[in-house]
N, C-alpha and C positions, 0 to 999 in steps of 0.2 A: 353587883355591877357598879362601876365608877362612872360609866358614860351610857346612860339609858338611851340617849339619842341615837346611838348606833343601831338600836333594834328597830328603828322606824325610818320611813322614807322622809327624812327631814334634812335638807341641805344645811351645811354649817352656818350659812349667813342668814337663815330664816329663824326668827324668834317667835315661836308659836304659843301664844297664851289663849288659845281658842278651842281647846279640846271639847268643850261643851257644845260647840257648833258641829264638829265632825272630827273623829280621830284621824290623825295621819296613819297611813297604811303600814302596819308592821311588816318587815321582810318575811317573817315566817307565814303570815296570813296570805301575802301575795304568792309565795311559792306553793302553798296549799291550793290556792285557786288555780294556778297554772297546771298543777298536777290533776285537778278536777277536770279542766278543759281537755287535757290529754286522755284522761280516763273515758270521757264521754265520746271521744271520737272513735272508740272501738266498742260499739254496743254489744258485739258478740261475747264480750267478756263480762257484761253486766248481768248478774243473776238476781232473782227475787230477793235474796238476802241483802243485796246492796241497797235496796229500797228502804230498808229498815235499820240496818246495823249502824250506819253513820249517824243517822238521826237519833238513835238511842244513845249513842256516845255523847252527842251534844246535850241531850236532855239530862244525862247523868252528871255531866260536868257542871251544867248550870244549876242543877239541884243541889250539888255540893256547895255552891256559892251561896245559896239561900237556906241551906240546912233543911232540906225537905226531900221527900221521896221522888225519885225520877219519874214515876208514873203520873205525878201531878204536874208535870211540865208539858207545855205544848209549844210547837214550832209554828210561828205565824209570820205574816209578811210585814207587819208594821205595828207600832204601838196603838194607832187608831183602831186597827182591826181588833186587837186584843181588848182594848177598853170597851169597844162597842159590844163585843161578845159577852164581857162581864156584866155590863150595865143592862143589856137586854135580858139577862137571866135573873135579875133581881125581882123578887116577888111583887107584883103590882098591887097586891092586897095589903102590903106592909106600909104603914105610915102615910103621911100627907105631904112629905117633902124630901128632897135630897139636898145634900150640902157639898159645896166646893169652896174654894178660896178666891179672893180677888186676883184677877190676871193669871188664873190657872192656865196651863198650856192648852191651846184650843182643842186638841184631841180629847182630853178628859172632859172639858167643859161641854163640848158638843155632844159627846156620848151621854152625859148626864142630862143635858137639856132635851135630847131626843126622847129619852125614857120619860121624863117629866111631861113633855107635850103629849106623848102617846097615851099616858095613863092619867092625865089631868092632875098632875102634882105640881108643887111649887119648888123651884130651885133657889135655895138660899145661898147667897154669896157672902162669905165672911171676909171683911176688909181689915187691913192692919190699922193700928192706931197711927195718928200723925206724929206722936211723940218719937223723938230720936232715941231717948233712953228706954231700955227694956222693950224695944219694939217687938222682937221675936217672942219674948216671954208673954207679953200682953196679947199678941196675935194668937198664940197657942191657947191661952186661957179663954179667949173669945170663942175659939173653935170648939173647945171642950164644952163650954157652957151651952153652945147651940145644939149639941147632940142630945137627943131625948128619945123616949120610947116611941115618939111619933116620927122619927127619922128613918127613912127607908135605907139610905146609903150615904156614905161619905166617899167622895172621889177627890183625891189630892195627890200631888207629887211629893216624893220623899223630901226633897229640897226644892225651894221655888226656883224655877228655871231662869228667872230674870236676874235674881240677886243672891241666890244661894241660901236664903232664909231656911233654917232647919226646922222642920215640923216634928214635934215630939211623938213619933210613931207609936212608941210603947204605950204612952198615956192615952193617945187617941184610940188605939186598938183595944185597950182595956175598956174604955168608955163605950165603944161600939159593941163589944161583947156583952157588957152589962145591959145594954138597951136593945140587943138583938138587931143591931144595925149592920148591914153589909159594908165591909171596909175594903175599898179598892184603891190600890196605890200605883201611881205611875212612877216606876223606878228608873226611868231612862237617864235622869241626871244624877243618879246615886249608885245603882248597882254596878259593881266593878270598881268604884272609887271610894266607897265607904261600906263598912260591914252592915249587912241586912240579914236578919234572921226572921223568917216568916212566923216562926212559933213565938218568938219574943214579942213581935209587934201585933200578933193576932190578926194578920191580914187574911182576907178571904181571897184576894187576887193581887198579884204583883206583875205588872206589865213592863217590858223593857225593850226599847229599840236597840239594835245591835251595833249601830255604826258610831256610837259615841264611846262611852266608858267600857263597853264590852269589846272594843277594838275590832269589831267584825265588819262584814259587808253591809252596804246599803240595801234596802228593801228586804230586810230580814229582822225578825224580833223573836223574843222568847217570853213565855208567860208561865207564871205559877197560878193554877186554879185550885183552891182548896177543896176539900171533900164536899162542901155544900154545893159545888157546881157539878158534881160527878154525874148527875142525871139531867143536866141542862141541855138546851138546844143550841148546837153550834150555828155559826153564820152560814156555813156551807156543809153539804154532805159529800164527803170524799170516800170512795171505796177503800182507800188505804187506811182509813180509821175504823173500819169494821173488823169484827173478829174473823180470823181466818184469812185475811187479805193476802198473806204471804203465799197462799196456795193459788197461784194465778189460774191454774186449770179449773178451779172451782168457783171462780168469781161470779158465774151466773147462778150459783146457789145463793140467792139473795137472803140477807138476814137483817133483822132490826137491831141486832146487838152490836154496840160499839166496843172497841177495846177499852180496857179498864182505865179509871182515873181521868186525867185531862186529855187523853189521846183524841177524844172526839172533837176537840177544838183545834187540832192540827189543821193547817191550811191544806188545800189541795196541792198535790205534787210537792209535799214537804221534803221529799227525798233529795231535792236539789243537789245534783252531783258536783256543782261548783261551789255554791254557797255553804253547804253543810261542812265540807272539809275546811273551808276558810273559818267558819264559826268554831269548829273544834280546835284549830290551831290558836285562834284568838283567845278562847277560854283557857287554854294552857298558859298563855302569856299573862292573862289576868291573874291567875293563881300565883305566878312567879312575882308579879308586881306587888301583890298583896294590898287589898283595899285599905287596910289600917295604915300601912306604910305610906300610901298616897296621901291619906289625911294628915299624918304627922309631917310629911315632907312639905305639903302645901302650907300648913301653918308656919313651919320653920322658915321657908325662904321668902314668904310674903310679909312676915311681921315687920321688918324694917320698911318695906314698900308702903304698907298700910299706914304706919306711923307718919311717914313723910307726907302722904296724901292728906291725912287728917290734919296735919299741921298747916296745910295749904287750904283748909276749909272744906275738904271733901267729906261726905257722909258715907260711912261704911258700917254694916251690921257688926256687932261685937263678935268676938271669937266664939263665945258660948252659943251664939244664936245663928251661926252659919256653918256651912261645910268648909273643910279645909281646902277643898279642890275647886271651889267656885264661889265668887262673891261679886257683888255689884258696887260700883262707885258712883255716887251722886255728886256731880260737879257743882262747885259753888257759883253763886252769882249769875245763874242763867247761862253759863258757858255752854257752847254748842258741842254736844257729844260727837256729832258727825265730823266736825272740823278736827277734833282731837284724834279720832280714829283715822282720818285721812293722813294726818301728819305722822301718826305712828306707822302706817303702812309705807310711807315714803322712806322710813328707816327700817323696813322689814320686820316690824313688830305687829303681830296680828291679835286683835281682840274683837269683841262684838258689841253692838248696841242692842239691848233688849229692854223694851219700855223706855224709860228715861234714864236707865242705868248704863254705864260703861261696864260690860261684864268681862271679868278676867277669870280664866279657868286654867288650872295647873295640873300637869302630870309629871312623872318622874324624869322626863327628858328636859324639863325646865331647870335652870340653875339659879342659885342665889345671886350670882353676878348678873344674869339676864334680868332678874326681877328688879335689881337696883337700877339697871339701865332703863327699864320700863318706867320705873317711878320718876327718874330724872327727866325722861322725855315728856311724861304727862305733866309734871310740874312746870316744865318749860313752856308748855302750851297754855298754862294757866296764868 
């Protein structure tokens, strides 16, 4: 592709550097959703197989993205739902504390906090150093040092949602495995934009909202639950997750047996005849975009932009310590982030404020020329 923007619902005059907020809708995903609406209007054509086949297709495609078996994938309504399901199944007899990082996304923090309150554990929050140099490296070292045999679980995002700080998932996963600590990753700001292999990072669970880097619909998410969760308790009991559910005429023959793997964690009505085909089309596009390509493209087109901002006194995490697709800009001298964002919007450039950072997020539809224009606009505000 020479013009990725053509694949998305993006007008030519809009310069969207806010993919971490919400993906623009790809044309193929929109068409799949419209097809789903038309399919639902003729219920006499919907068979029991349709309740399962589309969902299995989505689970298989997402599993390929994470390099795991499809039966360990669940379809859920949100990241908060998936994180709560994971945390609630952590052994309450393990350890005296759980660990997360400072300013973790609320869904992960609240899920870990609820487990700690219920089981009278301590939630340890690992904060970054105040040093600008080697900030990511030191933060990761502090996190690794905090994990011990007394740690029940670690709940973190793959990259920090406010500024793109990259957490060393392989090292953290290895440490968790050594200490028998459950490792739960919120992959919402990473999966689909950077390579994630659940086997390499030794994750017990990876939860991912669909409407950002997976290019899918809102109010849908996907989750990997490892084998340690295969006998866990889901947040809800859906008949569709029970063995033999495809035989609708036998549903009153109740059973205690769930489908194998992570199927027990599927949300009720996971068959969603509109969202499931949208999600399937979105995952096809993710595979075409290629997460590694997104990383390299992000680094490439933002390198001049970042250098320009740093020359103006802005603070940005080093290339080694952040994702290529998302990074935060700390403005110099107490400059008001909201004022800068407002001026950018007046010129049809869209970014976000997260915490005290001006957050910029990149996809393949962004160009080097746009990035330079964005840099010029920000520096003019300074």
